[in-house]
N, C-alpha and C positions, 0 to 999 in steps of 0.2 A: 504494499500499499504505499503511495507516495505521500510526501509531507502535507500537501494541500488537501487531499482526500481526508487524511487523518485529522487535520485541524478542522475541516468541515463537519466531520462526524462528531467531534468533541462539541462543537458549537450546536448542532442540531439535537444531541442529546440533552445538553444543558437547557436549551430552549424548550424542549418537550417537558422536562421537569418543571420548569418555570411556569408553563402555561397549565399543566396539571394543578400545581399548587394554587394557581389563580382561578381554578374552577372550570377550566376548559376540559372537554372530553376529547382526547385524541382518537380520531377514527381511522386515520390513514397516514402512512409516512412514505415519502419517496414515491409518490404517485406518478408514473410515466405515461406520457402519450406521444403521438408523432410530433406534437408541437414542442415538447419539453417536459420539465419535471416541476412538481410542487413538493416542497420539503415536508410540510406538515399540513394536514387538514384536520380541523378541529370543529367542535360546536360549542357554543355557549349562548345561553338564553335564546334569542330569536335568530341567531346568526349560524351559518356555516362559514367558517373562516379558512381562507387559503392563505398559508403563510410561507414566505420566503425567508430563509435564514441565511444571513451573511456574516461569517466569522473573519475577523481581521486582527492582525497584530496591532499593538498599540503604536507601532511605527509605520503603519500603512499610509500610502499617499493618498488613497481614495477611501472614503468611508463606504461602509456596507449600504447605507441608504443611497449614495450616489452610484453604486454599482448596479442598481435596479433601475435601468433607464427605460425609456418608452418601448424599445424593442423587447426587453426582458418582459415588461408589463403586458404586453400584447401576447406573448407567448404563455404567460401565466394565465391570463383570462381565457385564451383558447382551450388551454389544458383544463381549466376549471369548467368550462362549458361542456367539454366532453364528459368530465366527471359527473356533472349534474344531469347530463343526458343518460348516463349509464346507471344512475342511482336515483331512486325515488326520494327526493329531499324536498321538503316544504319549509325550507328556512331561506332567510335573506342572505344572499352572498356578501362576503366582506373580504377585503384583501389587506393583509397586514405584512410588515416586514419587521423582523427582529435582527437587530445588529448585535453581535457578540464581539467584545474586544478582549483579546488575550495578551498575556505577558509573553515574553520570548520563550519561557519554559512551559508554554501551553496552559497556563492557569487562566481562568476566566476572571477578568477584572471588572468588566461592566457589561450590563445588558441594556439595550435601549429597544423599546417596543413601540413602533409607529403603527397604531391602529388606523384602519381605513386609509392605508398608505397611498392609494391611487386617488384619494380625495382629500387626504391629510387629517390627522388628529394626534399630534405627538404626545407620547407619555415615556419620560425616562423612568425606568422602573428598578434599576439596580445600580 
C-alpha cells in the first residue's frame, strides 16, 4: 500500500468514527460507480449525506476543501444519483466534505466538517 492510500485510509476511518459519534449512521463506504467514488454515505435525521474525506499533512500546499473542485463535485453528484437510483431512499441528499489534517507522523491533529459543502455551511469540529 502506498503512503497516499495509507494516509487516506487513516483519514476515512477517523472521519467515520467522528460521524458515528455525532449520531450519523454509516450505511456505505467507498461506494464506486463509473463516475467515481464516494468515501462515506451516511444518514442523519432527514438527510442522506454523501461525504468526501480529504486527508492532508499539516504542511500541505492545498487544503482538503480546495481539492474538491467543480469537476470533483460533479463526479460525486453523478455517483450519488446512481446510488439513489439503485437504492430506495426517501431522504434529502446533502453533500459534505471532511478535511483531516495530520502531523508528519500520521497523527490526526484537526478535523474540519463542511456540511452542505456544495452550498456552504462551515463547521469546525475538532
